[in-house]
C-alpha positions, 0 to 999 in steps of 0.5 A: 500499499502507497502512503501519502503525507498528503490526504488529497484522496480524503479531500477529493472523497468528502468533497464528493460526498458533500457534493452527492449530498447538496445534489439530493437535498436541492433534488428532493427540494425541487420534487416537492415544488413540482405541485406548486408549478402546476398551480401556478401554471394552471391559475389554481385558486388554492396556490398558497395553500398547496404551496404551504402544504408542499413544504409540510410535506418535505418535513413529513418526508413527502407522506402528503405529496402524493395527494398535493399532486391530484390537488393540483392537478383537479383544477383545469383551466378555463377553456373557452366553449367552442359551442357558444355563438361567437360575439356579436352574432345574432341568434337564429330562428333555429337556436330559438326553443319552440316554447319561446312564445309561452315565455312571455305569459300571464306571469311575466306580464304580472311581473312586468306590472309590479315593476311598473307599480314600485 
């Protein structure tokens, strides 16, 4: 066995252990923050609660992290209604229900009379 006076290999090994430890710590912090990144992108109404619960999950060894992921994924961003008529479009005869003329019956006229009296 070769004896060396300098402990270069000891310092290199210690440096590698510290490096690996820091990578693991930052990796765990990055993983715990994934649900918060999802809720920010989706404009979730509970952003602050999910972020705080993510830190709690970090201190509980990610015991509640799967539930945070599900909670973050439950909210879907508002999507436009593609079946709705474009803005400014006039309704056609096909769009009006067949009983539309019945909507202007005695109850509606009675409500109008009550509004006029007030």
